[in-house]
Residue, then its C-alpha position, 0 to 999 in steps of 0.5 A: m500500500d505504501a509503495t502504491h501510494m508513493e507511486l500515485d503521489d509521484l504520478k500526481a506530482t508528475w502530472q502537476a509539473l506537466d500541467r504547470r509546464l503546459q500552462r507556462d508554454h501556453a502563456i509564452r505562446m499567448h504573449e508572443l502571439r499578442e506581441r506579434g498581433t499588436e505589432r501588426i495592428r500598430g503597423r496597420l495604423r501607421p497609414v492612418y496616422l500619416g493620412q491624418l497628418l496630411q489632412m492637417l496640412f491640407g486644413i492649414a493650407m485651406m486656412l491660409l488660402g482663405v485668410l489671404c483672400w478675405t483679408r485682401n478683399l474686405q470690400l468685395t463681398p463675393f471674395l470676402v465670403s468665399g475666403l471666410v468659408v474656405h478659412a472655416y473649412g480649413l479650420l474644421v478639417l484641422l480640428l477633425s484631424v487633431r481629434t482623430l490623432v488624439l484618439l490614435h495616440a490614446i490607444d494603449f497596445g498593452q491593454p486587454v484585447l477587448a479594450l483595444q477593440t473598443r479604442l479601435a471602434r471609437l477611432r473608426r467612428q471618429y474617422l467616419l465622422g471626420g471624413s463625412i463632414a470634411g468630404m461632404a463639405r467639398w460639394v459646396l466648396w468646389m466653387p468658393v475655392p476657385v473664387v478664393i484663388i482668383g481673389i488672391s490677385d490684386p483686389v484693386e485690379l479686380a475692383a476696376l473691372p467693369p460690372d459685366a466682365f466678372h460675376p463671381a457672386a453668380w458663380v459662387w451661388i450657382g456652384v453652391a446650389v449645384g453642390a448643395t443639391a448633390l449633398v442633399a441627395l447623398l445624405g438622403v441615400y445614406l439615411w435611407a441606407c440606415g433604415p431597418g433591413r438595410e444594415d448590410l448596405r450601410r455597412r458596405i458604405d461605412d467600409f467604403m468610407t473607412s481607411p482600408a488600413l483601419r479596417e485591417a487593424q480591426a480585423q487583426a484585433q478581432e483575430l487576436a480576440q478569437f484566438e484568446r477565447e479558444p480553449e487551451 
């Protein structure tokens, strides 16, 4: 009995040691997998980061363009209004890009995968919001921007032109009307896609408007989460 008992104890100790070793090996593999997964996610997000930096520069350029126009044409209403609109648009693009970059920098790759997925989802919502606002606004800016570029010319020379030689106000209003019509149509289509039973259509629209790099980062995080949920 004593020998049998000792053999059982030895067998139990061996199994416990083997179990500890398996758990340790599994923890090491999970750590390595997580490190590789988070590094891939980090790599996928680099194009998003660079894209937002470029968008910031674009916003600053629009602001400067607008300032150069409206400060030189305080007495010429079409150029003044166009310059202020472009200036405001550049500021909006800048602020949206800064907000997206703040959320991007707030991602802690050492946090649990679920928290990482939450951060990525929040980043995606901000990306969609910023892209939608900045992108759709261009439908009503396709005429003010050329007017602003023209307005950077010598305002004295422009004011000296005969009334029937140049009608920037008409150009602006016609362009804004055409762009606003297209914008309303696009918004109508999107709201229709948000209705019940059309979730797949809305998801395809959102995917189309989302950076492929950001979608890949979310897919990588989802893959990592699924692996962690798998039984040992």
